N, C-alpha and C positions, 0 to 999 in steps of 0.2 A: 503492499499499500503506501510505503515512503517512496518510490519511485514513480509516482504520481504526482510530487512535486515538481518533477522536470517543468511540467504546464502550467506552474504557477511562478507566477513573475514578484518574488520578496528574496529578499538574502537569507531567511529561513532554508531555501528550497535546497541550496548546496549544503547545507548541514545535515538536512534531512534526504538527499540524495548519497551522501557519503552512508551515514550510518545504515540506509535502504540495504547499499552492497556491501558492507560489512557484516550484515547479522546474513545474507544471502550466501558468502562465501565458502560455508561448508557442502551448500549442494553446488557452486559453482567448484570447488574443488573436485569435489566427487564426479562434477560431468567429465572436466578435464583428465582426471587419472582414468577412467576408462577410456576417451577416447583417444588417448594417445598411448595405452597400453600395448597396442600391436607394436606401435614404433620404440618403444621405452624396450618389449623385448628384442626384438630385435637390434637392435643399438648394443644393450647392455646383456643380452640373453636372460636366461632364467631369473636372475637377479632384477631385471625391470620389471618382472612381473609381480617377484615379491614385495617390490617399492611400492607397487602400487597399495599390494594389502598391507604392507606396515603402515603405510601414511594414512588408511581406514580405521585405523586401530586406534590411534591419534588426532583424528579429524578434528578436531576442536581446538588445539594448542597448533597443531600446522596450517588451519584454514587462519588464526588470528593472524599468525606470520605473514603468509601471503597475501592478507588483507592490508597490513601494512606495507609493504610493497605497492600493492595495488592503490591507495589511497596518494601513495609520494608520488607514482607516478601523475595520478590523474589531477594533480594539482597542477605540476609541474607543465603537461600539456594543457590547460588551461589558459596559465601566464604565460605558456608562448603563444597559444592561439593567439591571446590579447595581444603582444609586442606584435606578431608578424602582419595580425590586422589596421592595429594603429597608424602608421604612414599614410595607409591609404585611406582611412578614415581623418584626418588631419588636414590629407591633400584636399578632399572634396569639400571640408569645411571652409580651406582655406578661400581657394577658388571661388566659393561660392557666396563669402560674406567680406572679403579682400577689398573691393568696390572700386577694382580697374586691374590692370596690368601691371602698371608703376604708381609710386606713392614718390613723389618728390619735395623736398623742406628747404624752406628759405631760412637765411638770418633774418630776413627783414617782411613785411608783409605783400603777397605776391598784388602787382598790380594789372589793372582791365588790359594794359598794352601787353604785357607778360603772357597773359594768357591767352593774348590772341596770337601772340608770336608761335606761342606751342600747338594752336590750333592749326597753325600753318605748315607743319611739321609734318611730310606726305606719310609715315607712320601713324599720326595720332588720328584716332578716331574721336574719340572725346575727352573735353577736360572737366572736371569738377573741383570747385572748391571743398577744403575738408579744415573747418575748425575744429581747433583741438582745446578745450580749455582746460589747462593740467597746471599746479597740482589742486583739484577741488576737495575741500575738507566737507565731511558728511557724518552725520551721525548713525547709529544704530537705533532699533525702538530699544534697546537695551542702554543708552545713554554712550555708548564708548564710540570716539571720532574715527577715523576714518580717512582716506584719502584714495582720489582715485581722475581716471580723466575722462570728460565730457568731449563726445566729439559731435558733430553737427550732422543729419541727416536732411534729404530735401526726396520729396516726390520723384523726381524726372530722373534722380541720379541711381547709381548701379546699388545694390542694395550694402549693408555695410551688417547685416544682422538675417538670422534667420527666423520665420514663425509662420506658423500656418496662416494666420489673421493678416490677411493682406491690406487689410485698411489701416493697421496701425499708422501708416505716414500721417492718414489723414486724420486721426484722431490727434498726433500730434500739433499739427494745425490750428486746431481748435482752441486750445489755449497752454499756457505752457507749461509743460508735462515732461516726464521724464519715460525713458525705457533702461531699464536696467538689465544688462550680460546676468548669466546663468550664478556665476560667481558672487556678483556683487549682490544680487538678490538674494541669496543663501544668508551671505554675511548681514544684510540690512536687518534680515528676520521677520518683515512686515508681510501685507496681504495688497495683492492688486487694488487698488481703488484708496490706498491710503496713502499718506503722504509723507515725505521723505525730506530730512532739515538736512541745506545744503549752504554753506558760508560761499557767495557768488562776488564775484566784483562790485554789486551792486548791495552787497549785504547779504544777512542770513534771509533765507526764503523758505518755504514750504511748499514744495512740488510733488503734486500728484504722480504716485507711479501707475500707467498704464499698460503695462504689460514686464513679463518675464522671457528675455529673447538669447538665441543661439548665436555666438559671435567667434572669430576666433581672435578677434583687436584683445589685446593683452590677458586673453586665455577666459575671457567672460567678466575679468573685472573693469567693467569700464560702463557708462549713463552716453544715455543716447538723447540729443534733441533738436528739434526741429530748428532748422539754419535762421530763419526770421529771427526766433524768438531769443537765441542765443546773442544775435545785436542787441535788440530791446529789451526783452524782458530781464535778460541774465545777465546783461551789459558787458560783454568779451566780442570785443570789434579785431579786425583783422584776420586775414587766410594766411598763416603761415606754410599750408603745408597742398598740395592741389594731385589729386587723383587722375592719372591719363590710363584711357584704354585705347589700344594698339588695334592696327588693321589686323597685324601678324607679327609673331614676335623676332622683337628685331635683339640681336648682340649689341649691336653697335650706337642703338639709342641713347644709353645709360652715357657711354663716352661722350656723346653729341653735343648732349644738355649740359653735361660737365664742362665743355670748351664754350658753350654759348651762355651758360649762365653761372660762370664759378666764380665772380667779383659777391655774389651774396646765397650763393646756393649751399647746403649746408649736409645734403644728402641725396641720394636715389637708394629707391630701396624697390628691387621686382617681386614681380609675386613668389616667383623659383625662389628667391633669396631668403623668404617668408619661410616656403613649406621646407627647402633645406636645413634653416636654421632652427626648426620646429621638431622634423623629426631626426635627424641626425644624432640627438642623444638616444633618442628610442631606436635607431638599427644597430647601437653600438651595444647595447642590450643583448644580442644573439647570442653572442660567445658566453657571457654572463649565464644566461639559460641554460647551454649544452653543460656547463661547470656546476649549477645545481643539480640537473637531473643528475650527473653522474654521482655528487656528494649524496642524495637525496636516495640511489637506489644503494651506494656504499655501505647508509647507514641502516638502511633496511635492511642487509645482508648481515650485519652486525646478531640482529636479532635473529636470521637464518639460519647463521651458523651455531648460535645458542640453543635455538631449537635441536636444532638436527643432533648435536653433541648430548641433549637430554635424551633422545628417544636414542640413542646409541647406550648412553650409558646402561638408560633402564633395561636394556634387552642384552647384558652382555651375559648373560647364561645362556640365554638363545642363542644369540648370537656363537658362542664356544661348543653349544649342541650342533649347529651346524656345519662351524667346522670340524666336529669330532662325528659327522657323517659325512664327510666328504666335499663337505665347501672348500674352496681354496682360497687364501688371502685377496686374491686378484677379483675373485668373484665376491667379496662382502664388499672390497671397496668398492665394484661397479653399481651393487646393491645400495649402497648407501648414497653414492654420486646421484643415483636417478630420482632417489629419495629429494634431495636438493634442486635438482634440474626439475622434478616436477611442483615443487615449491616454489619455482623462480615461474615456468612456464604461465602456471595459474596469477600469480601476479602480476607478470606483464600483460598477459589477455584481459584480464579484469581489470588494471588500470587503463588500460586503453578505451576499453570497453567503456567505463567510466567517465573518462576525460571528454570522449566523444559525448556522453548525455550532460556533464556539468559545459562543456563550450555550445551544445546545441540552446542549453538552457538561457546562460548568459546571451546567445547571440538574439534571444526573442524578448531580453529584457529592456524597459524604458529607458533607465542608468546605461546601457552599453550601446543604444540605438543610434548608428551613421558609425562606431567604433570597431567594433568587434562583430563581424559576419562569420556563421557557420561555415568554418572550412577545416581539416582534418591538415595540424602541422604535420607532414609526411617526414621532415627530418628529425623532426624529434621522437616521434613513432618509431624510427630507425635505432636512434641513440637509445630509448628505452630498453628494445626489444634485445639491441647486443649487449647494454650495460647488464639489464635484468637476468639474462643468460650466462653473461661470464663469472659475474658477482656471484652471483647462487652456486656455481661449482668451486668457487674458490671459497664460499664458504662451506659446501661440504666435504672439501678437501682434508679438513681437520678434523672432523670427525671422521671419516674412512681413515686416517692416518690410526687415529686412536684406536679403531676396531681393526686394525690391519696387529695392532701392536698388544693385544689383548691375549695374556697367557691360557693356555687352554688347559690344563692340570689343574692350575689351582681357583679357573674359574669354575669348571666344572666341580669342584669340592663346595666350591660356596652355591652354588646353584643346588 
């Protein structure tokens, strides 16, 4: 029943899914043991058949050990899928809310002559003013003071934010009011329709918050106001930034602008620069995820080693009897290695399936909308399979060595 939470959009769903998988793991280990029994018998001989029987005798302990490995793999796969999807999600958000292709900043306000000169460039399709009032001090509903930027928007300009309600710009025209980015809205702590207190150039004002929008500007820690109200009611004059839309991507355009406006130009940033700046840190996390995967499997394998060693010690007299009726040392070793391999296979298979369930759940959640898409991170799955099987064999090797060193006569006497 807990697996039904796959279709529930709530943080508790992830805990419920993991709990459900752990409870199901005795069944999972039993099924996988019977499915792989012919393969184990072929590879390890009769020791492979005995390994399946031995695991069933301590199914609870072995299933818990395998479940720990599975949970670790599943969580890392979810994290890996998020890291894989995030750059694409950020790129889409930046392109849709950047406001153009190039943002140019000046040390002095742009004049109408400057705007006309830029519009004359053959690469330029549109030029729009961007007024940025910064830093603006504002107060949360709890009375704490914060600072952010307030950007101007106009109905005819390329959008600086994303929201299902296409009439928000018209609402901004009606009276001095603001839209808050997601992070700023959460920090503020109020509700849509309430007023936010801001210290503006014209003094302290209470402005109605008419919406909560998604934007790439300042990672959502920003506010938006209609261009005309910023000049009149807000008291902020002059535009030091321009947003340009180009006919097509031009690598030489930034250099040309620097040459023509070098006396007062302070910066030129393209949408590609913003995308690279935002996603570069995420892209560098790929190697970290690989390391975390190997570490997680390695730590889980310590539990595997302890479990198999406990199973072996408890069966000391049984192993001695097997040796006494003709089992060789190598056959005993192969039997224990097969047990470790089965635990590893169950953990890897269960972990991959659980990871897929977690990724599916996260891709449907409102919180991860636009940033995590349902995809199986194949490279991380391969790492999980390889490291899971290798470490499980290394973990069972110590128990196999212990079994091979059991003294036959003394063990039989004790038994």
